[in-house]
Every structure is written in C-alpha cells, then in structure tokens.
C-alpha positions in Angstrom: -40.0 77.0 42.1 -40.0 78.8 38.0 -41.1 76.6 35.8 -37.9 76.4 33.9 -36.3 74.9 36.4 -39.3 72.1 37.1 -39.0 71.0 33.2 -34.6 70.5 33.3 -33.6 67.5 32.0 -31.5 65.2 34.1 -28.9 63.0 33.2 -26.8 59.9 34.3 -29.8 59.0 36.5 -29.2 55.5 37.8 -33.0 53.2 37.6 -34.7 54.8 40.4 -34.3 58.5 40.1 -34.5 58.2 36.4 -38.6 56.9 37.5 -39.3 58.6 40.6 -38.8 56.2 43.1 -35.9 58.0 45.2 -34.8 61.7 45.7 -32.3 62.3 42.7 -29.9 63.8 45.8 -30.2 62.3 48.8 -31.5 58.4 47.4 -34.7 58.1 49.8 -37.3 56.0 48.5 -40.2 57.5 48.2 -41.9 53.4 47.7 -43.9 52.2 49.9 -42.8 48.9 49.3 -43.1 47.4 53.6 -47.2 48.8 53.6 -49.5 47.1 52.2 -51.4 49.0 49.4 -54.8 49.7 52.2 -52.2 51.5 54.6 -50.4 53.6 52.4 -51.8 57.1 53.1 -54.1 59.3 50.0 -51.6 60.4 47.4 -51.9 64.5 47.1 -51.6 66.1 43.9 -48.6 67.4 43.1 -46.0 65.7 46.0 -44.0 62.8 46.9 -44.4 61.0 50.2 -42.2 58.4 51.5 -41.9 56.1 54.6 -41.1 58.1 56.9 -43.5 61.0 56.0 -41.4 63.2 53.6 -42.4 64.2 50.7 -40.9 64.9 47.4 -41.4 67.7 45.1 -40.5 67.6 41.2 -37.7 69.1 40.1 -37.4 68.4 36.0 -37.6 65.1 34.1 -35.4 62.3 33.8 -33.8 61.5 29.7 -36.3 59.1 29.7 -39.6 62.1 30.1 -40.1 60.7 33.5 -41.0 63.1 36.6 -38.1 63.4 38.7 -38.4 63.9 42.5 -36.6 66.0 45.2 -37.0 65.4 49.0 -38.3 68.9 50.1 -36.2 71.4 52.1 -32.2 70.8 51.2 -32.7 69.0 48.6 -35.0 70.6 46.8 -33.0 73.8 47.0 -30.1 72.2 46.0 -32.0 69.8 43.2 -30.5 71.1 39.9 -29.3 68.5 36.4 -26.2 68.0 36.0 
C-alpha cells in the first residue's frame, strides 16, 4: 500500500464506516461488543481485529478525518475511495 492510497479521503460513508468500526467494503464489524473488556485481545499497532479474528488495515480517512479500515485480503485489495 502506498502512502498516497492510505491517505485517500472516503466520502458517502455511513456512521460505522466513517468512525472506523466497520470494513468499508463488506461492513464486517471490528468492534467487540459481545466481549467484556478484560477478554478482548490486546490491540496490534496498525491493524484492527474483529470478533472473528479478522484483521483490518487502514485504507484512508473519512471526510471527518477519522481513519477508515478494510479487512485484510480481498477487501483491502479492492478498497478504493469513491
């Protein structure tokens, strides 16, 4: 991923995408709402991990300036802002 791509600005995102809690491509959640805090995994710098252990990588930022993420694999390969 190049620096230019990671700083791309995404528009027309819903609230969950814009705040970085869901994949911008498949809408999979990176949150852990069903687990108490003491059972949540330790964060790994630079990625997000969802309930199924699926990692997410930053693919740009929303129009509000928040970083947005896509799942590692096909989602991040296809993630281009509109």
